[in-house]
N, C-alpha and C positions, 0 to 999 in steps of 0.2 A: 575434592574441589577438581580432579583431573573428571571423574565422575560425571559432575554439572557441566562442564566443559563441553565433554562429548553431548550431554542432552542440549547444550546450545548448539553447534552445531548440527546434530539433526534434528530437532525442533526449527531452529531460525534461520538454517542454511539449507539442510537435504531436503526437508518435505515439504515446501515453497517450491524449489526446482521441480519435483518430480508431479506435486500437482498441477505446475504451469504446464509442464510436457503432455498431461492429460488433450491439453488443447492446441497448443505449437506442435504439435507430433505431424499436424497437418499442413505445415507450414514449409517450404524446401529454403526458406533462405537463412544464413550463416548466423546471423544475430538471433537466432530464435532462442536461443540458449541464455541469453539476456531476458528476452520476453518473460520466458518460461517462470523467470525467477519474481519478476514484476506480477505478471497474473496470480502466481501460487498465494502472493499475502494478498492481492484481492479477492480473491476466492474465498480465503480464507476471513476476508473483512465482509464480503456479501451473504455468506452461508450464515454469520456469527448475525447481523442484521436482521435476518429473518429469522432467524431462532429468536434472539431476544429479545424482540419489543413485543410480540404475542405475552411472552413467561413473564415479563417484567410487569405486563398489566394481570396478570392471572395470579401474580406472589410466587411461582413458585421460587424453589431452595436454587440456589447459584450452582450445585451440585447436580443439578437435573439439566441445567444449561450445558455444563462442562462436559458431561457426558455423553449428552447428544451432539454437542457439537464434534467430540475426536469420535464419535462412531461417524457421523456423516464424511469427517475427513479421512477416516483411517477407509472408509469403503470407498472413497475416491482415489486414494494413493495406491492400494490393490489393482484396482481400475485399469488406472494409467501404466503400473509397472507392466501388468499382464499385456497391456496394447500395445506399451512400447517394448520390450522383449522381442513381440514377435519380429520387428523393425531393426532390433540390434544388430547391427554384424563386428563384433568383437574386434576380430582378426583382421577387417578391413579399416576397423576406427586406430587400431592398434598401428598399422602399417602408416597409414595417415599421418598418424602424430609424429612417429620415428621420422619422417620424409619431412617436416617442418623446421624451416631454419629459424632459429632465434634471433632476430638483428636488433636489438633495442636503439632505435633512435632519440636522438636528446630531447624531441617535442613528447614522444612518449613517455619515457624517463623525467620531463618535469612534471607533467600531468598526472602522470601514478603519485609522486612526491607531493605535490600541492593538496592531492585527494587525501592519500596515507596522512597527510598532517593532520587537515581539520578530521578525521577520524581519531587518529589518534589522540588527541585535544580533546575532544568530545569524551572520549570514554577514560582518558584518567583523570581530570580535570572534571570539577564540578559546580555546576553553574544552577543557581537556587532561584526558582521565580516563583509569586505571591499565587500563580493560577494552582502550583500544584498543591495549596493547602485544601483544595477540592478536588481536582482529579485524580492525583495521587492516592488522595486521603481516599476517595471513594473507590478507589480497588482494594488498597488495603482493607478497608470496613465489608465489604464486597466478601471477601475471604472468610474473614474473621466472624460475621455475623452470620455466614451463609444465604445472605439473603441481597436483593438485587432493590435499588433504590427505595425501602424501605426505613432505615437507619440514616440521618444527616452524617454527613462525614466533616460538617464543620461544627457540631457541639455534641455530637452522640446521641440526639434526643428522634425518636421516631418522626417521620415525615407525617405533618397531616392529611398533603394530597402529595401527588408524584410530582418532582420539580420538572415540569412541561418541560422548560427549557432543554434539556439534557438528557431526557427519559429516550426521545426517540436518536439520539445520535450517543450510545453508549458505550465509546471507545476505551473510557476505563474497564469494561468486562474483559477486552482483549488480552490488557495489561494483567489481568488478575489470572484469567487463562494462561496466560505463559509462565506466569510467576507460580502457578500448581504445579505445571508441569515440570518445570526445571526448577523448581525447589528453591528457589530464590525470591528474597523477598520483593513486592512491589516496586518499594523504593530505589531498590537496588537496578531493579529492571530498568524500570521510565529514565533512570538518572545514567544510567552504565550500559546495559545489555543496548539497550535500544538507537541511542543514538547515533554509534559506527554502521547499525544495520540499514537504519533508515538514512543513514548519509550518502551510504552507497548505494543503494536503490535511487535516491536522488539523484545520483550521476549517473547510474544506469540509464535512467528515464533521458536526462540529458546529449549522454551518447549517443542514444537511437535518435534523438532528434539531430544531433550533429550528422549522421549518417545521413539520416533522410536529406538535412541543408544542403548537405557538401556532398553528395552522390556516393557516400562511402568513401571518398580519398580519409585514408588513415592521418594522413600530415594534420589533413584542415580540422578535421574531426578535434586531434590533440589540440590545435591551437587555440579551437573553440572551449575545450574544458579546459583551458590553461586560463584564458582571458575570464570564465566564468568561476573558477576558482580564483582569481584576484579580486574578484567583484564580490564575491562572496563573504569573504575574507576582511575586506575594509567597507563593507556593508552595513556596519552597526549604527549608521547615521542616526535612526531611531527604531526604539524596542519594537514598533509594528512593519518593520520591512522584513519579506521574505524571504531576506539573507541571513535575519538575525533568529529570523523563526528555525530555520536550516538548522543555524551554528549551536543556538542555546536553548531553543526548545521542540527539538523535531520528536520527543516521544511525546507532546501533545498533538491530539487529530486534525487542530487546525491547522497546523504546521506542517504534518503529511497532506493535509488538503491540496496547501498553496506550492507547496515544491513537490510535490510526486503526483499526485491524484489530478490535477487541473491538468497540467502541462502533457499527462498521459491521456485526457480525455481528446486533443489535439493531436497525437500523434495515432490512437486509433479510430476516431473519424479519419484523417487523412489515409490511410489502410480502408478504409470501408470505402472511400469514394476512388481509390485510385488502384486497388487490387478487387477482382473477382475470384472470391473464395465462399461463394454462396453465402449463408449466414453468420458464417463462424466469427467475422470481425464484429457484428454487428450485435452478437452474442457477449462478446468481448465487452462492446461497449455497456451494455446493461449490466454485466458486472463490475465495472467499472464504478456505472451510477449508482450500484447497490453502495458500492464502497464508502463513495461518499456522502451516503448519507450515516453511515456507522460511524466516521471520522469526527464529523462537527456538525452542528444544527444548521451553521451557514454554507455548509456543503451540499445541503438540500435543497436551498435556491440558485447559488454560485453554479453547481456542476451541469445543471438544468440551461443557466443563462448563456455558459461558457458555449454550450452546444450547442444551444439556438444561435449564437451569433456565428459561429460555424457553417451553422445549418443556410443560415440567410447569405451568406457568400457566396457559398456552394451553388444553392438555388438560382444563384444571379448571373454565376459564372457557367454551370452546366445544364443550367434549366431542364433540372429534373426535379421532378416531384415523388419522386421516390423517397429523395432524401429527408424530406418532411414528414414522409408515413412511417419511414420507418425509423429516423431520430425521436418520434411522438413517442412511438412505441418503447424507446428507449427510456426516455424521461419517466415514464410511467411511473417507478418507483419514489421520485422525488416528489410529483404530484399528489401521488395520496398519502408520504411521511408528511407533507408539507400540510395538506388539506386536516390530516388528521391532527397534526398540531393545532389548528387554526380553531379546527372544532372543540376540541379538548382543554386547548388553555381558558 
């Protein structure tokens, strides 16, 4: 049990952070450590999307995808560690931490308690969703049969043809990969391991959004998170709201799309237009668009529509055609997968 806990911390905590540092090392802002965690997951999603689609149609074994994905992630991890160690000043960092005075203010404490409560309930209590009969079952069948979308998760018989609605957004394969790596059943991964992690990531995104909205004022950011927490906790007036998706269905790709990826597109696009960092922010936006394709079939059009709406607003505001050109490049993955789906359907 202790060994599996260490694996969870390593694979779901440390690995994404190091992956994200591969890109955020070029940033100087203090919140880059939060960004690294989010970007690390987006990188994992994007790499899986690029690998999974051709492998599914070539009908290769799941283990081939698993080893290929792990190999690429491993190379990027080593590269990130090497590049960041050069810039790491251990003594200076340690002395800086020692000088920091921890002064817990009421608003900080309330925000942390409310977010922690949501994570606690998601971890220790179970919500059963009818969609699990397909999504979680698909992860389990993938592992048991060592195949990808060959055997139906609903009745155990071979598919006569690929289920096109799901093939282009194979998020259950990510659940299967994590399940194999930490040696925990996909159902437990989906219902117990993923919820607190993805709830935390969602609130990290909202924290970064609050920093952007309130110009870094910690008190205002804390009030913003408290307000959001209250709205989310009391937001189950419909099973289709993103509030319900966050607290009850966050292990499903469409919930990740609504609560994590779409708000991140807003944040990344704002960084693209407000900061002059060359192509690095636009590269992150492409990675995020690829991640949107993995998590949900609705992510393919919705992420592109979200970015398109932002482009129109800032095109009118700043009158820069470059926004349109660069954003057009960013949505190429969504266009390609969307066209493939329409043609092959």
